[in-house]
C-alpha positions as CSV (number, residue, x, y, z in Angstrom):
1,M,6.6,11.0,-27.1
2,N,9.4,12.7,-28.6
3,I,12.6,14.3,-27.1
4,N,11.0,17.8,-26.8
5,R,8.0,17.2,-25.5
6,R,9.4,14.8,-23.1
7,S,11.6,17.3,-21.4
8,F,8.5,19.9,-21.5
9,L,6.9,17.2,-19.0
10,Q,9.9,16.9,-17.0
11,S,10.5,20.7,-16.6
12,T,6.7,21.8,-15.8
13,S,6.0,18.7,-13.6
14,T,9.3,19.0,-11.6
15,A,8.6,22.7,-11.1
16,F,4.6,22.1,-10.1
17,A,6.3,19.5,-8.0
18,A,8.7,22.3,-6.2
19,S,5.6,24.5,-5.3
20,I,4.0,22.0,-3.0
21,L,7.2,22.1,-0.5
22,G,8.2,25.6,-1.4
23,A,12.2,25.8,-0.8
24,Y,12.6,22.4,0.0
25,G,11.0,21.3,-3.4
26,Q,13.0,23.9,-5.0
27,D,15.7,22.7,-3.8
28,L,14.9,19.3,-5.0
29,V,14.6,20.7,-8.6
30,N,18.7,21.8,-8.0
31,R,20.0,17.9,-6.6
32,K,21.8,15.7,-8.5
33,P,19.4,12.6,-9.3
34,R,19.3,9.8,-6.7
35,R,19.8,6.5,-8.1
36,V,16.3,4.4,-7.9
37,G,15.7,0.6,-8.2
38,L,12.0,-1.1,-9.1
39,I,11.2,-4.6,-7.3
40,G,8.0,-6.3,-9.3
41,A,7.2,-4.2,-12.4
42,G,3.9,-4.8,-12.2
43,W,0.5,-2.2,-12.0
44,Y,1.6,0.0,-9.0
45,G,5.5,-0.5,-9.0
46,K,5.5,1.5,-12.0
47,S,2.8,3.6,-10.9
48,D,5.1,4.8,-7.7
49,L,8.0,5.0,-9.6
50,W,6.7,7.6,-12.4
51,R,5.6,9.5,-9.5
52,L,8.7,9.6,-7.9
53,A,9.8,10.8,-11.2
54,Q,7.7,13.8,-11.3
55,V,8.5,15.0,-8.1
56,A,12.6,15.0,-7.9
57,P,15.5,14.1,-10.3
58,I,16.3,10.3,-10.1
59,D,18.2,8.2,-12.1
60,I,16.2,4.8,-13.1
61,V,19.4,2.6,-12.7
62,A,17.8,-1.1,-12.5
63,I,14.2,-2.7,-12.9
64,S,13.6,-6.4,-11.6
65,D,10.9,-8.6,-12.1
66,P,10.5,-12.0,-13.0
67,D,8.3,-11.8,-16.3
68,K,9.9,-10.4,-19.1
69,N,7.5,-8.9,-21.1
70,M,6.9,-6.4,-17.9
71,L,10.5,-5.9,-17.3
72,A,10.4,-4.7,-21.2
73,G,7.0,-2.6,-20.8
74,A,8.7,-1.3,-18.1
75,V,11.9,0.3,-19.6
76,E,10.1,1.5,-22.5
77,I,8.3,4.0,-20.3
78,A,11.3,4.3,-17.9
79,K,13.1,5.8,-21.0
80,Q,10.6,8.6,-21.3
81,R,10.1,9.4,-17.8
82,Q,13.6,10.2,-16.9
83,K,15.7,13.2,-18.1
84,S,19.0,11.0,-19.6
85,G,16.0,9.1,-21.8
86,A,18.8,6.0,-20.8
87,A,17.0,2.2,-20.6
88,P,17.5,0.9,-17.2
89,R,19.2,-2.4,-16.5
90,T,16.8,-5.6,-15.9
91,F,17.0,-8.4,-13.7
92,G,14.9,-11.3,-13.2
93,D,16.6,-12.0,-9.9
94,Y,16.3,-9.1,-7.4
95,R,19.1,-10.2,-5.6
96,E,21.4,-10.1,-9.1
97,M,20.1,-6.7,-9.2
98,L,21.0,-5.6,-5.2
99,K,24.7,-6.7,-5.7
100,Q,25.3,-5.7,-9.0
101,E,24.0,-1.9,-8.3
102,K,23.9,0.6,-5.8
103,F,21.0,2.6,-4.9
104,D,19.7,5.9,-3.0
105,I,16.6,4.1,-2.8
106,V,14.4,1.1,-3.9
107,I,10.8,1.2,-4.9
108,V,9.4,-2.3,-3.8
109,G,6.1,-3.1,-5.9
110,S,5.6,-7.1,-5.8
111,P,2.5,-8.9,-4.7
112,D,2.7,-9.3,-1.0
113,H,4.2,-12.4,-0.1
114,W,7.6,-10.7,-1.4
115,H,7.3,-7.5,0.1
116,C,9.2,-8.6,3.7
117,L,12.3,-10.6,1.3
118,H,12.4,-7.9,-0.8
119,A,12.7,-4.6,0.8
120,I,15.1,-6.6,4.3
121,A,17.3,-7.2,0.8
122,A,17.1,-4.0,-0.5
123,M,17.9,-2.1,3.2
124,E,21.0,-4.6,3.5
125,A,21.8,-3.6,0.3
126,G,22.5,0.8,1.5
127,A,19.2,1.9,0.0
128,D,16.1,3.7,1.6
129,V,13.0,1.9,0.7
130,Y,9.5,2.8,-0.6
131,C,7.3,-0.2,0.3
132,Q,3.8,-1.2,-1.1
133,K,0.6,-1.7,1.6
134,P,0.1,-4.2,3.5
135,I,3.7,-4.4,4.3
136,S,3.7,-7.7,5.2
137,V,2.1,-11.5,4.5
138,D,2.1,-12.6,8.0
139,V,2.8,-10.6,11.4
140,M,6.3,-11.7,11.9
141,E,7.4,-10.5,8.5
142,G,6.3,-7.2,9.9
143,E,8.1,-7.5,12.6
144,A,11.4,-8.2,11.2
145,M,11.1,-5.4,8.3
146,L,10.4,-3.2,11.5
147,A,13.6,-4.1,12.9
148,S,15.4,-4.2,10.3
149,A,15.0,-0.7,9.5
150,R,15.5,0.5,13.0
151,K,18.8,-1.7,13.2
152,L,20.0,-0.5,9.8
153,K,18.6,3.2,10.2
154,R,16.7,3.0,7.0
155,V,13.8,5.4,6.0
156,V,11.3,3.3,5.0
157,Q,7.6,5.2,3.5
158,I,4.7,2.8,3.6
159,G,2.1,3.3,0.3
160,T,-0.3,4.1,2.6
161,Q,-1.3,7.6,0.8
162,R,-4.3,8.6,2.2
163,K,-2.2,10.5,5.1
164,S,-1.1,12.9,1.8
165,T,-4.1,12.6,0.6
166,P,-5.0,16.8,-0.2
167,H,-8.7,16.7,0.6
168,L,-8.4,14.1,3.4
169,I,-5.7,16.3,5.5
170,D,-8.2,19.2,4.8
171,A,-10.7,16.9,6.4
172,K,-8.8,15.7,9.3
173,K,-7.5,19.5,9.9
174,Q,-10.8,21.1,9.9
175,V,-13.4,18.6,11.3
176,I,-11.3,16.2,13.9
177,E,-8.7,18.7,14.9
178,G,-11.4,21.2,15.0
179,G,-13.5,19.8,17.1
180,L,-16.7,19.7,15.1
181,L,-17.4,16.0,15.4
182,G,-17.2,16.3,19.5
183,K,-16.0,13.0,21.0
184,V,-15.7,10.0,18.5
185,G,-16.7,6.6,19.9
186,H,-16.8,4.6,17.0
187,V,-15.5,4.2,13.2
188,D,-17.8,2.3,10.3
189,M,-14.9,1.1,7.5
190,C,-16.1,-0.4,4.4
191,C,-15.5,-1.9,0.8
192,Y,-18.3,-2.9,-1.2
193,Y,-16.1,-3.1,-5.0
194,H,-16.7,-6.3,-6.9
195,M,-12.7,-6.9,-6.8
196,R,-12.7,-10.7,-6.3
197,A,-11.7,-12.5,-9.3
198,N,-13.4,-15.3,-9.1
199,G,-12.6,-17.9,-12.2
200,N,-11.9,-21.6,-13.3
201,P,-9.0,-21.2,-15.7
202,P,-7.5,-24.7,-16.9
203,V,-4.3,-25.2,-15.7
204,E,-1.1,-24.7,-18.8
205,P,2.1,-24.8,-19.5
206,V,4.3,-21.6,-17.8
207,P,5.3,-19.6,-20.9
208,D,8.8,-19.3,-21.8
209,F,8.7,-15.4,-20.5
210,L,8.1,-15.7,-17.1
211,D,9.8,-17.1,-14.4
212,Y,7.2,-18.9,-11.9
213,E,9.2,-20.4,-9.6
214,M,11.1,-17.3,-8.8
215,W,7.7,-15.3,-8.8
216,T,6.0,-18.0,-6.5
217,G,9.3,-17.5,-4.3
218,P,8.6,-18.2,-0.6
219,A,4.8,-18.5,-1.3
220,P,3.1,-22.5,-1.9
221,L,3.9,-23.2,-5.8
222,R,0.2,-23.5,-7.2
223,P,-0.5,-25.4,-10.6
224,Y,0.3,-22.2,-12.9
225,D,-3.1,-21.7,-14.4
226,G,-2.6,-18.3,-16.0
227,I,-0.9,-14.9,-15.9
228,P,-0.6,-14.5,-11.9
229,H,-0.5,-10.6,-12.2
230,R,-2.6,-7.4,-11.3
231,R,-6.0,-9.5,-9.7
232,W,-5.7,-13.0,-10.4
233,W,-2.9,-13.5,-7.8
234,R,-5.1,-11.4,-5.0
235,T,-7.7,-13.8,-5.1
236,F,-5.6,-16.6,-2.9
237,T,-4.2,-16.9,0.5
238,E,-1.2,-18.5,-0.3
239,Y,-0.1,-14.8,-1.7
240,G,-2.3,-12.4,0.2
241,N,-4.4,-12.0,2.7
242,G,-7.7,-10.7,0.8
243,I,-9.8,-8.0,0.6
244,M,-9.2,-7.1,4.2
245,G,-5.4,-7.3,3.6
246,D,-5.8,-5.2,0.4
247,M,-8.2,-2.4,1.2
248,C,-9.1,-2.6,4.9
249,V,-5.1,-1.7,5.5
250,H,-6.0,1.7,4.0
251,M,-9.2,2.8,5.5
252,Y,-7.9,1.3,9.2
253,D,-4.6,3.1,8.4
254,T,-6.4,6.1,8.1
255,A,-8.4,6.4,11.0
256,R,-6.0,5.6,13.1
257,W,-4.0,8.4,11.8
258,M,-6.8,10.7,12.1
259,L,-7.8,9.9,15.5
260,G,-4.4,9.3,16.8
261,L,-4.9,6.0,18.0
262,G,-1.9,3.4,18.2
263,W,-2.2,-1.0,18.9
264,P,-5.9,-2.1,19.0
265,R,-6.2,-3.9,22.2
266,S,-8.4,-6.9,20.8
267,I,-9.0,-7.5,17.7
268,S,-11.7,-10.0,16.3
269,S,-13.5,-11.2,13.0
270,N,-16.0,-13.2,10.9
271,G,-16.5,-14.5,7.8
272,G,-16.2,-16.6,4.9
273,I,-17.2,-17.7,1.1
274,F,-21.0,-17.0,0.9
275,V,-22.0,-16.4,-2.3
276,Q,-19.3,-16.3,-4.7
277,R,-18.7,-20.2,-4.4
278,D,-18.1,-21.3,-8.1
279,G,-14.4,-20.5,-8.7
280,K,-11.3,-21.4,-7.7
281,S,-10.6,-18.0,-5.4
282,N,-10.1,-19.1,-1.4
283,I,-10.5,-15.5,-0.2
284,P,-13.6,-14.5,1.7
285,D,-15.8,-12.4,0.0
286,T,-17.8,-11.7,2.7
287,Q,-16.3,-10.2,6.0
288,T,-16.6,-8.2,9.5
289,A,-13.6,-7.5,11.4
290,T,-13.9,-5.5,15.2
291,F,-10.9,-3.8,16.3
292,E,-11.5,-2.3,19.6
293,H,-9.5,0.6,20.9
294,E,-9.7,2.7,24.6
295,G,-12.9,4.2,24.1
296,V,-13.1,4.0,20.1
297,T,-14.1,0.9,18.4
298,C,-13.0,0.5,14.7
299,S,-15.7,-2.1,12.8
300,W,-15.2,-3.0,8.7
301,T,-17.1,-4.8,6.3
302,H,-16.8,-6.2,3.2
303,R,-18.7,-7.8,0.7
304,S,-17.2,-9.0,-3.2
305,W,-21.4,-8.9,-4.0
306,G,-24.5,-6.8,-4.1
307,L,-24.4,-3.1,-3.7
308,P,-22.9,-0.8,-1.5
309,T,-24.7,0.9,2.0
310,D,-24.0,4.3,0.6
311,P,-23.6,4.2,-3.3
312,D,-21.1,7.3,-2.8
313,Y,-19.0,5.6,-0.4
314,P,-18.6,2.1,-1.8
315,W,-15.0,2.2,-0.1
316,A,-14.8,4.3,2.9
317,L,-14.6,5.4,6.6
318,F,-17.5,7.3,8.9
319,I,-16.0,8.5,11.8
320,H,-18.9,9.0,14.4
321,G,-19.1,11.8,16.9
322,E,-21.8,13.2,19.2
323,K,-21.6,16.3,17.3
324,G,-22.0,14.6,13.8
325,T,-20.1,12.2,11.3
326,L,-16.9,12.6,8.9
327,K,-17.5,10.5,5.6
328,A,-13.9,9.9,4.0
329,S,-13.1,8.4,0.7
330,T,-10.4,8.5,-2.0
331,M,-12.6,10.5,-3.9
332,R,-14.3,12.9,-1.4
333,A,-15.1,13.8,2.0
334,E,-17.8,15.3,3.8
335,F,-19.1,16.8,7.3
336,V,-22.8,15.7,8.0
337,P,-23.3,17.9,11.5
338,F,-26.0,16.4,14.0
339,D,-27.3,19.7,14.6
340,K,-29.5,20.9,11.3
341,K,-28.5,24.1,11.5
342,A,-25.1,23.8,11.1
343,Q,-23.7,23.8,7.9
344,P,-22.3,20.5,6.2
345,I,-18.8,20.9,4.6
346,R,-17.8,19.0,1.7
347,F,-14.0,18.3,0.7
348,D,-13.3,17.6,-2.6
349,C,-10.6,15.4,-5.0
350,L,-7.7,17.1,-6.1
351,F,-7.0,16.1,-9.4
352,E,-3.6,17.1,-10.7
353,K,-4.1,17.0,-14.9
354,E,-3.2,20.3,-16.3
355,Q,-0.2,20.4,-14.2
356,Y,1.1,16.9,-14.9
357,P,-0.5,15.9,-18.0
358,E,1.4,12.9,-18.9
359,D,-1.3,11.4,-16.3
360,V,-3.7,11.6,-18.5
361,G,-2.4,9.1,-21.1
362,E,-0.8,6.7,-18.7
363,K,-2.2,3.4,-18.7
364,D,-4.5,2.0,-15.8
365,I,-3.5,5.4,-13.6
366,E,-6.0,6.2,-10.0
367,L,-6.0,9.5,-11.5
368,N,-7.5,10.5,-8.1
369,A,-4.4,8.9,-5.9
370,A,-1.5,10.3,-8.1
371,P,-1.4,13.6,-6.2
372,A,-1.7,12.1,-2.9
373,T,1.6,9.5,-4.1
374,R,3.5,12.8,-5.4
375,R,3.4,14.1,-1.9
376,H,3.4,10.5,-0.4
377,M,7.1,10.5,-2.3
378,L,8.1,14.1,-1.6
379,D,7.2,13.1,2.3
380,F,9.5,10.7,1.6
381,L,12.3,11.9,0.1
382,A,12.6,14.9,3.0
383,A,12.7,12.5,5.7
384,I,15.4,10.8,3.8
385,D,17.8,14.1,3.6
386,Q,16.6,14.9,7.4
387,R,17.5,11.2,8.6
388,S,13.7,11.2,10.4
389,K,10.2,9.1,10.4
390,P,8.3,9.5,7.4
391,V,4.2,10.6,7.8
392,A,3.8,6.8,6.3
393,D,6.8,4.9,8.8
394,I,7.2,1.8,8.6
395,E,5.9,1.4,11.9
396,Q,2.4,2.5,11.5
397,G,2.2,0.6,8.2
398,H,3.3,-2.3,10.6
399,I,0.8,-1.6,13.3
400,S,-2.1,-1.4,10.5
401,T,-0.9,-4.0,8.3
402,A,-0.7,-6.8,11.7
403,A,-4.0,-5.6,12.8
404,C,-5.8,-6.7,9.6
405,L,-3.5,-9.5,9.5
406,L,-4.8,-10.5,12.7
407,A,-8.2,-10.4,12.0
408,N,-8.2,-13.5,9.7
409,V,-6.1,-15.0,12.3
410,S,-9.3,-14.3,14.1
411,M,-11.6,-15.3,11.4
412,K,-9.8,-18.6,10.8
413,L,-10.2,-19.6,14.6
414,G,-13.6,-19.0,14.6
415,G,-14.2,-15.1,15.6
416,R,-12.5,-15.2,19.0
417,A,-11.0,-12.1,20.3
418,L,-7.4,-12.0,20.1
419,S,-5.1,-9.3,21.8
420,Y,-1.7,-8.9,20.3
421,D,1.2,-8.0,22.4
422,P,4.0,-6.2,20.5
423,G,6.5,-6.5,22.6
424,K,6.3,-10.1,23.5
425,R,5.2,-10.7,20.0
426,I,2.6,-13.0,21.0
427,I,-1.1,-13.3,21.4
428,T,-1.6,-13.0,25.4
429,G,-3.2,-16.2,26.4
430,D,-3.5,-18.0,23.4
431,A,-0.6,-20.4,22.1
432,A,-3.0,-21.6,18.9
433,A,-3.4,-17.9,17.3
434,T,0.2,-17.6,18.3
435,E,1.8,-20.3,15.8
436,L,-0.3,-18.4,13.3
437,L,1.8,-15.4,13.2
438,A,4.4,-17.2,10.9
439,R,3.9,-18.8,7.8
440,A,6.2,-21.4,6.5
441,Y,8.1,-20.8,3.9
442,R,8.8,-23.0,0.7
443,A,12.4,-23.8,0.6
444,P,14.7,-23.6,-0.3
445,W,13.8,-19.7,0.8
446,A,14.1,-19.0,4.2
447,R,12.4,-16.3,7.0
448,P,14.4,-13.7,8.0
449,S,15.5,-13.4,11.2
450,L,14.0,-11.0,14.3
């Protein structure tokens, strides 16, 4: 990309971003660039950074990642995406990055087992934070992150960008707020993607370009059996919480946002590895969970094998009311009325390929999610300016994350119902379950204090 095309893309993208938020968006265009750092230069870390660069002037000051190859690739794109054309500094250790540079914003795009330490360190260094979901790998990490954000008065936006997805915002307004569903009593949520990596690669030497000790950090040190990035790490409970922690958190967060739900009063779950037993993966290939709220039950099902129950909605939620059902996914939404004489309503996904032509050639971009992430970033920036809570404030991200993590705790304990008390930070009447709210850290890493 030559300098003229780069300047054209930046100017047209920024101008379109300005139109999204009206006067505020226009004001952003004329702002002094904010100093931005990225921790975790993998797939979605970079994607979030490029979306931010599309909607506001920024200086990408530095990028941290334990993989030198990943760093080099991110730097090359960053030079194209920022107006100055400058190369960000690179660091293998995020602590050195935060010590040597000052940031207005830090994006945390690392694997789940790192979110807590990375986000808190960035907050302590004076930055507001955009953190990918799930916010934590265990419930007490989430509590520590929330406590730090409030104590340090940081704005923290979580990457649950369904709240900024145009067609879902429209569906919420027209169908739910418009009363078309009537009384809502149940929500079905699901994921039937074949997304569970399940190979048997051999153990091999760690390549020179990867600091595997730093990549592993506070998690257990597994024998190295190939590059852990993208899909491989997600197949192990050492680093995350399986499809429940990865995909349910999005749909459950969306259901809570649409219906105004807080903490569930009870959570239960069952599941296991029922079909895909031939590989190393230790996350469930099949799982159900129930989140009980006052007057509303939210149920989750995932299978990483077989066919989806509705081929148009393989990862979705279905909000059932007495007058009809709202089907919703990242790709579409539709209201199906109970009364056959009533008109159904369809909501189509917004794509912005013409307004943001650089999207089209971007490797691994989710074109359907890019408009939502751009709006999510704009909301984040507005909250920073106003020192207010963003639409996906860390407290809401913590509730949605913790509920999904508690479902895994329930499954581990045979499916018994759990009731979490966020005030006391215990599972009521269940000492054994309470012990599972915090994982052990690998030395020398230490858990953050509350």
